[in-house]
FINU-485732 format. One record per residue: residue number from 1; residue in one letter; y, z, x of N, C-alpha, C in turn. Coordinates in steps of 0.02 Angstrom, whole numbers, plus 50000, padded with zeros to 5 digits. Example, Ala and Ser with C-alpha at 12.3 -4.5 7.8 and 13.67 -1.06 7.14 Angstrom:
2
(1,"A",(49716,50390,50660),(49775,50390,50615),(49835,50390,50660)) (2,"S",(49888,50354,50642),(49947,50357,50684),(50002,50394,50645)) 
END
This chain:
99
(1,"M",(47505,39316,53294),(47469,39307,53232),(47469,39372,53194)) (2,"P",(47490,39372,53129),(47489,39434,53090),(47418,39460,53082)) (3,"A",(47411,39525,53075),(47345,39556,53069),(47307,39530,53009)) (4,"S",(47342,39516,52954),(47307,39492,52894),(47275,39424,52904)) (5,"D",(47300,39384,52952),(47271,39319,52965),(47203,39324,52998)) (6,"S",(47189,39379,53032),(47126,39387,53067),(47071,39416,53022)) (7,"K",(47089,39441,52963),(47039,39469,52917),(47008,39413,52876)) (8,"P",(46943,39415,52866),(46912,39361,52827),(46934,39365,52754)) (9,"S",(46940,39307,52724),(46956,39302,52653),(46900,39263,52620)) (10,"Y",(46872,39292,52568),(46817,39260,52532),(46842,39231,52466)) (11,"L",(46908,39224,52458),(46936,39202,52395),(46911,39133,52375)) (12,"L",(46912,39085,52420),(46891,39018,52402),(46817,39016,52382)) (13,"E",(46777,39054,52418),(46705,39057,52402),(46694,39091,52335)) (14,"M",(46733,39143,52322),(46729,39178,52257),(46751,39131,52201)) (15,"M",(46804,39093,52213),(46828,39046,52162),(46774,38994,52147)) (16,"Q",(46741,38970,52199),(46688,38921,52190),(46632,38949,52146)) (17,"R",(46612,39011,52159),(46558,39042,52120),(46578,39049,52047)) (18,"L",(46643,39059,52035),(46667,39069,51967),(46688,39004,51933)) (19,"G",(46679,38949,51968),(46694,38884,51938),(46767,38865,51938)) (20,"V",(46806,38897,51980),(46877,38881,51986),(46885,38833,52045)) (21,"D",(46907,38772,52031),(46915,38721,52082),(46987,38721,52107)) (22,"P",(46999,38744,52168),(47068,38745,52194),(47099,38676,52195)) (23,"A",(47059,38624,52203),(47085,38556,52204),(47096,38529,52134)) (24,"G",(47075,38566,52083),(47079,38543,52015),(47147,38551,51983)) (25,"G",(47197,38571,52020),(47264,38578,51994),(47282,38649,51972)) (26,"V",(47232,38692,51963),(47246,38759,51940),(47286,38799,51991)) (27,"V",(47273,38789,52055),(47310,38826,52107),(47383,38804,52108)) (28,"A",(47395,38739,52102),(47463,38715,52101),(47500,38740,52039)) (29,"H",(47466,38740,51983),(47496,38764,51920),(47506,38840,51921)) (30,"S",(47461,38876,51952),(47463,38949,51953),(47472,38974,52024)) (31,"G",(47519,38944,52060),(47528,38959,52131),(47540,39032,52146)) (32,"L",(47582,39065,52107),(47596,39136,52119),(47534,39178,52107)) (33,"T",(47495,39161,52057),(47433,39197,52044),(47385,39189,52103)) (34,"Y",(47379,39128,52128),(47335,39115,52185),(47359,39153,52247)) (35,"L",(47423,39152,52261),(47450,39187,52321),(47439,39262,52315)) (36,"T",(47447,39289,52255),(47434,39360,52244),(47361,39375,52256)) (37,"A",(47317,39333,52231),(47245,39342,52241),(47227,39338,52315)) (38,"L",(47257,39291,52351),(47243,39284,52422),(47265,39347,52460)) (39,"H",(47324,39373,52444),(47348,39434,52476),(47301,39493,52462)) (40,"R",(47281,39500,52399),(47235,39554,52381),(47169,39547,52418)) (41,"C",(47144,39486,52424),(47080,39475,52458),(47086,39493,52532)) (42,"Q",(47139,39473,52563),(47148,39488,52634),(47153,39563,52647)) (43,"A",(47180,39600,52599),(47189,39672,52607),(47131,39713,52577)) (44,"C",(47083,39680,52549),(47029,39714,52513),(46986,39757,52560)) (45,"P",(46972,39819,52540),(46929,39862,52580),(46855,39851,52568)) (46,"S",(46837,39807,52522),(46767,39797,52503),(46737,39732,52531)) (47,"K",(46758,39713,52591),(46736,39649,52620),(46660,39647,52629)) (48,"Q",(46629,39702,52651),(46557,39702,52660),(46521,39695,52593)) (49,"D",(46545,39730,52542),(46516,39724,52475),(46524,39653,52449)) (50,"C",(46582,39624,52461),(46596,39557,52438),(46549,39507,52472)) (51,"R",(46542,39512,52538),(46499,39466,52574),(46427,39472,52549)) (52,"A",(46404,39534,52539),(46336,39544,52514),(46328,39515,52444)) (53,"W",(46379,39524,52401),(46377,39497,52333),(46372,39421,52335)) (54,"L",(46416,39390,52375),(46417,39317,52380),(46351,39290,52408)) (55,"D",(46320,39328,52453),(46257,39306,52483),(46197,39313,52437)) (56,"N",(46204,39354,52384),(46146,39371,52343),(46149,39350,52270)) (57,"V",(46205,39322,52248),(46209,39302,52177),(46198,39226,52171)) (58,"P",(46182,39203,52111),(46175,39131,52101),(46241,39095,52118)) (59,"M",(46235,39030,52126),(46294,38989,52144),(46346,38986,52088)) (60,"S",(46329,39007,52029),(46375,39004,51973),(46374,39071,51936)) (61,"M",(46432,39101,51931),(46439,39165,51896),(46496,39160,51846)) (62,"S",(46494,39201,51795),(46547,39201,51744),(46605,39247,51762)) (63,"F",(46589,39302,51796),(46640,39353,51810),(46635,39377,51882)) (64,"A",(46691,39397,51909),(46693,39428,51975),(46661,39497,51972)) (65,"P",(46636,39522,52028),(46606,39589,52027),(46659,39642,52014)) (66,"R",(46637,39700,51990),(46683,39754,51972),(46725,39778,52030)) (67,"F",(46699,39776,52091),(46736,39802,52148),(46792,39754,52170)) (68,"C",(46793,39693,52144),(46841,39643,52166),(46911,39658,52137)) (69,"P",(46960,39667,52180),(47028,39681,52155),(47060,39620,52122)) (70,"N",(47027,39562,52127),(47054,39501,52098),(47019,39481,52033)) (71,"G",(46977,39524,52006),(46941,39506,51946),(46986,39481,51891)) (72,"D",(47042,39514,51880),(47088,39494,51827),(47121,39427,51843)) (73,"L",(47141,39417,51905),(47174,39355,51924),(47125,39296,51924)) (74,"L",(47065,39308,51946),(47014,39255,51946),(46998,39235,51874)) (75,"F",(46997,39284,51829),(46986,39269,51759),(47043,39225,51732)) (76,"E",(47105,39241,51750),(47162,39201,51729),(47156,39129,51755)) (77,"L",(47135,39122,51818),(47126,39055,51846),(47071,39016,51809)) (78,"Q",(47018,39051,51790),(46965,39019,51751),(46993,38994,51684)) (79,"I",(47032,39035,51652),(47062,39018,51587),(47109,38959,51596)) (80,"D",(47153,38962,51646),(47201,38909,51659),(47166,38842,51672)) (81,"Q",(47111,38844,51708),(47077,38783,51727),(47036,38755,51669)) (82,"Q",(47000,38796,51635),(46951,38772,51587),(46971,38782,51514)) (83,"G",(47022,38821,51502),(47040,38835,51434),(46996,38888,51403)) (84,"H",(46942,38905,51436),(46895,38957,51415),(46850,38972,51474)) (85,"I",(46815,39028,51471),(46768,39045,51524),(46702,39011,51510)) (86,"R",(46662,39003,51562),(46597,38971,51553),(46543,39024,51552)) (87,"G",(46485,39004,51535),(46429,39050,51536),(46418,39084,51469)) (88,"P",(46388,39144,51468),(46370,39177,51405),(46430,39187,51359)) (89,"A",(46488,39200,51385),(46547,39210,51343),(46565,39145,51306)) (90,"T",(46553,39088,51337),(46566,39024,51305),(46523,39017,51243)) (91,"D",(46461,39039,51247),(46416,39036,51190),(46442,39079,51133)) (92,"L",(46471,39137,51149),(46500,39180,51097),(46559,39146,51064)) (93,"C",(46602,39114,51104),(46660,39078,51077),(46637,39021,51031)) (94,"A",(46586,38984,51052),(46561,38928,51012),(46531,38954,50946)) (95,"A",(46498,39011,50948),(46468,39039,50888),(46521,39059,50838)) (96,"K",(46577,39084,50861),(46631,39104,50817),(46664,39044,50784)) (97,"K",(46665,38986,50818),(46697,38926,50792),(46653,38889,50743)) (98,"S",(46587,38896,50749),(46543,38857,50705),(46545,38885,50634)) (99,"P",(46541,38840,50584),(46545,38863,50514),(46485,38901,50491)) 
END
């Protein structure tokens, strides 16, 4: 078994918190992005920070934490899935569209 297989990966849990549904087609559509994110997560040196963040934040968040090396890729997956991000930024987008 490769060493990376024995390291915990919190990618799926992080995706859930950010509203990215792996079964929603976004992973199949953005397979390379997902595989890159999975590799980054497995190699991440901030596993303890990540676990603590996941244990202490609400079940729904708009953005990954700053220490997450996948913040950019998770944001792309959010965009691919929803066409826009959810949460406070969505309100800003709606405000710009209203006459």
